[in-house]
Every structure is written in structure tokens, then in C-alpha cells.
C-alpha positions in Angstrom: 133.3 228.3 61.9 130.2 226.8 63.3 129.7 223.1 63.5 133.4 222.4 63.4 134.1 218.7 62.9 137.8 218.3 63.6 138.6 217.5 67.3 135.0 216.9 68.3 133.9 213.5 69.8 130.5 212.2 68.8 129.0 209.4 71.0 127.3 207.4 68.2 127.9 204.0 69.7 129.3 202.7 66.4 131.6 199.7 65.6 134.6 202.1 65.3 133.7 203.8 68.5 134.1 200.5 70.4 137.5 199.7 68.9 140.7 199.9 71.0 142.2 203.4 70.7 145.6 201.9 70.1 144.3 200.1 67.0 142.7 203.3 65.7 145.9 205.3 66.2 148.0 202.6 64.4 145.4 202.5 61.6 145.7 206.2 61.2 149.5 206.1 61.1 149.4 203.3 58.4 147.1 205.3 56.3 149.2 208.5 56.7 152.2 206.5 55.4 150.1 205.2 52.5 149.0 208.8 51.6 152.6 209.9 51.0 153.4 206.9 48.8 153.3 208.0 45.1 150.7 205.4 44.1 148.8 207.5 41.7 145.1 207.6 41.1 144.4 204.0 42.0 146.3 204.3 45.3 144.2 207.3 46.3 141.1 205.5 45.2 142.1 202.6 47.5 142.5 204.9 50.4 139.2 206.7 49.7 137.5 203.3 49.7 138.9 202.5 53.1 137.8 205.9 54.4 134.3 205.5 53.0 133.9 202.1 54.7 135.3 203.6 58.0 132.8 206.5 57.8 129.9 204.0 57.3 131.1 201.9 60.3 131.5 205.1 62.3 128.0 206.3 61.5 129.5 209.5 60.3 128.3 211.3 57.1 130.4 212.5 54.2 129.2 216.0 55.0 130.5 215.9 58.5 133.9 214.7 57.3 134.0 217.4 54.6 133.2 220.1 57.2 136.6 219.4 58.8 138.1 220.9 55.7 136.6 224.4 56.3 139.6 225.7 58.4 141.9 224.6 55.5 140.1 226.6 52.7 142.3 229.7 53.1 145.5 227.6 53.0 144.3 225.8 49.9 143.6 229.0 48.0 146.9 230.4 49.2 148.6 227.3 47.9 146.9 227.6 44.6 148.1 231.2 44.2 151.7 230.3 45.1 151.8 227.4 42.7 150.3 229.5 39.8 153.1 232.0 40.2 155.9 229.6 41.0 155.3 226.6 38.7 155.8 227.4 35.0 156.0 223.8 33.5 153.5 221.7 31.5 150.9 222.9 29.1 149.8 226.6 29.3 146.1 226.6 30.2 145.6 230.4 30.5 147.6 233.2 28.9 146.9 236.9 29.5 149.8 239.2 28.8 152.6 238.3 31.1 150.3 236.2 33.3 149.9 232.5 32.5 148.7 229.4 34.3 150.3 226.0 33.5 148.9 222.5 33.9 151.6 221.4 36.3 150.6 224.2 38.7 147.0 223.0 38.8 147.9 219.3 39.0 150.4 219.9 41.8 147.9 221.9 43.8 145.2 219.2 43.3 147.7 216.6 44.3 148.6 218.3 47.6 144.9 219.2 48.4 143.9 215.5 48.0 146.6 214.4 50.3 145.6 217.1 52.8 142.0 216.2 52.6 142.7 212.6 53.2 144.8 213.3 56.3 142.3 215.7 57.8 139.3 213.3 57.2 141.3 210.4 58.8 142.1 212.5 61.8 138.5 213.6 62.1 137.3 210.0 62.1 139.8 209.2 64.9 138.8 212.2 67.1 135.0 211.8 66.4 135.0 208.1 67.5 137.5 208.3 70.4 136.9 209.9 73.7 139.7 212.3 74.7 140.6 210.2 77.8 140.7 207.0 75.7 142.9 208.8 73.1 145.3 209.9 75.8 145.5 206.3 77.2 146.0 204.9 73.7 148.9 207.3 72.9 150.5 206.7 76.3 150.3 202.9 75.9 151.9 203.1 72.4 154.7 205.3 73.7 155.2 203.2 76.8 158.1 201.2 75.3 160.0 204.4 74.6 160.2 205.3 78.3 163.3 203.2 78.6 165.1 205.9 76.5 163.6 208.8 78.5 160.5 209.6 76.5 157.8 211.0 78.8 154.9 209.0 77.4 152.2 210.2 79.7 153.1 213.9 79.3 153.2 213.7 75.5 149.9 211.8 75.4 148.3 214.4 77.7 149.6 217.3 75.6 148.3 215.8 72.3 144.9 215.0 73.8 144.5 218.5 75.2 145.5 220.1 71.9 142.9 218.0 70.0 140.3 218.7 72.6 140.7 222.5 72.4 140.7 222.8 68.6 136.8 223.3 68.4 136.9 225.4 71.6 139.4 227.9 70.1 137.5 228.0 66.8 134.3 228.8 68.6 136.1 231.4 70.6 137.4 232.9 67.3 133.8 233.1 66.0 132.7 234.8 69.3 135.4 237.4 69.1 134.6 238.1 65.4 130.9 238.6 66.2 131.8 240.9 69.1 134.1 243.0 67.0 131.6 243.1 64.1 129.0 244.5 66.5 131.5 247.3 67.3 132.0 248.1 63.6 135.2 246.1 62.8 135.0 244.9 59.1 137.1 241.8 58.5 136.1 241.5 54.8 136.2 244.9 53.3 138.7 247.8 53.3 142.2 248.4 52.3 145.0 245.9 52.9 146.3 247.9 55.9 142.8 248.0 57.4 142.4 244.2 56.9 145.8 243.6 58.6 144.8 245.8 61.5 141.4 243.9 61.8 143.2 240.5 61.8 145.6 241.8 64.5 142.6 243.0 66.5 141.3 239.4 66.3 144.6 237.6 67.0 145.5 239.5 70.2 142.3 238.7 72.2 142.4 235.2 70.9 145.9 234.6 72.2 144.9 236.2 75.5 141.8 233.9 75.8 143.9 230.9 74.9 146.5 231.6 77.6 143.8 232.3 80.1 142.1 228.9 79.3 145.5 227.2 79.6 146.1 228.8 83.0 142.6 227.8 84.2 143.1 224.3 83.1 146.5 224.1 84.8 145.1 225.4 88.1 142.2 223.0 87.9 144.5 220.0 87.4 146.8 221.1 90.3 143.7 221.6 92.5 142.8 218.0 91.9 146.3 216.8 92.7 147.5 215.9 89.2 151.1 215.0 89.0 152.5 213.7 85.7 155.5 212.1 87.4 153.5 209.8 89.7 152.5 206.3 88.8 148.8 206.2 87.8 146.2 203.5 88.1 143.7 203.0 85.3 140.0 202.4 85.7 139.8 201.2 82.1 142.1 198.5 80.8 142.6 198.4 77.1 142.3 195.0 75.3 142.5 194.3 71.6 139.6 192.4 70.0 139.0 190.7 66.6 137.6 193.9 65.1 140.8 195.7 66.1 143.0 193.2 64.4 140.7 193.2 61.3 141.0 197.0 61.0 144.8 196.8 61.3 145.0 194.1 58.7 142.8 196.1 56.3 145.0 199.2 56.8 148.1 197.2 56.3 146.6 195.8 53.1 145.9 199.3 51.9 149.5 200.3 52.6 150.8 197.2 50.9 148.6 197.9 47.9 149.9 201.5 47.6 153.4 200.3 47.7 152.8 197.7 45.0 151.0 200.4 42.8 154.0 202.7 43.3 156.4 200.1 42.2 154.6 199.1 39.1 154.1 202.7 37.9 
């Protein structure tokens, strides 16, 4: 859990870092839509190409982006196990008595993992190149038109930015608790199923207590500084779209259009 990538801002002074947060959020949304379009291999290759260029412009490495997948490894393995037992169509790849693995189970798992990997890497690029306060401001500005129907734009933006900010903090706290419990003889890897469940419960309870304590401290700090989400707020930084922002949006829109065309011609 060390060196977690997702949710951590890196001040690398890159081209993407200087972009308007609204443009980066919209680019992320366009790519998310493109990911769920069944465009096949060439569609995912197109999205991968866009992400590779974004990583280069962000001065981020492929290794940093892949580290954001570490928290998802357990879910991927769990997904593979479920699909192996649930999907019984396609060509049988492995047969051992009553147990068998079919090609559709593997292909469906790979299909979902690729989608998940793309979404996580895109989110990592956004959080690594955007300051939490800028991200809050960008989300709030994008949600501003919906205030006419009662949507609390500022509150939603603040909640999202705080959640993203505390992802690495909570993961580091989990590692600290695991190390503390390991020094007291708690074994999270070996033992019977019951012992493993009890060990996980011994990890979850202090983690929840720590998370609620951090939330309470943050709320007290915000109140002590006179924070009121209902009041009108002035902004030190005024967002303004530039040519690179429009170029990024155009490129993301082109990727989305390409995926739609590839899906239609399949």
C-alpha cells in the first residue's frame, strides 16, 4: 500500500497541470463514456493512445499509473473466480473432473479488467495533475448551472474533493494499523478462514474509528475558520479556458466519436 498513486497530486509543472480543471474533468467524462462503448480492440487501442499521450504531457510514468491499480488487485482476482464458476459458455480451456474453465469466462474478465484499468488510470491522471482546491472549483463551476433546480454545487464539489484527497491518507492509515497489529502477533495472511475473518475485522474497526476521527477533526477545523457552505464565496483564482484546453477537449471528443464509429461498423 506504499507509494499509492490514486488521489495524490504531484506538482510536476507539466502542460496538463496548467490546464483548466473544468477541461480536464470534461475530458475524463468523455473518455469514461468512450470506455463503455463496445468498440472492440481498436476502440480500446485508441483510448490507450490518448492516455499514453496524456501521461507524456503530464510527465507521469507508466509505472506510476499502473501503481494506481494495486488496490484493485483483490477485486480483479475475485471477479475472475466468480466468472470462472458462473460463465459456462465458449470453448472449454481447462477440464478437471467437474471443474472446467471456459473461454468466455476469461474473455469477459479481461474485458472488465481493461475497462476498470482505463478508468482508474484516467482518474489518476486527473488527480495527479490537479490541485484539490482547483478540482473543487472546477467541479463547482461545472455544476453551477444546475443550482437553478436546487443542486448544491459547492457542497457536492467539496465532498468529492475531500473524498479524493483522503484516499491515500486512508490507505496509509490502513498500512500503519496492519504494521501495528503485525507487531502484536496478528497474522493477516495465514491461519484458518475464521482466523482471517477475525483479523480483517480487527483491521476494519480501528480504520473506521480513525476515519470518523479524521472527519470530526476536519469538520472542527473548517468551523473554526468560519467555513459556511451556504454563503457566497469570492475566489482568488479565476478559471479561464485556453487553447490547450480546447485542443484537449477536441481530442477527447474525437476519441469518443471514433469509438462510436467503430462500434457501429462492427
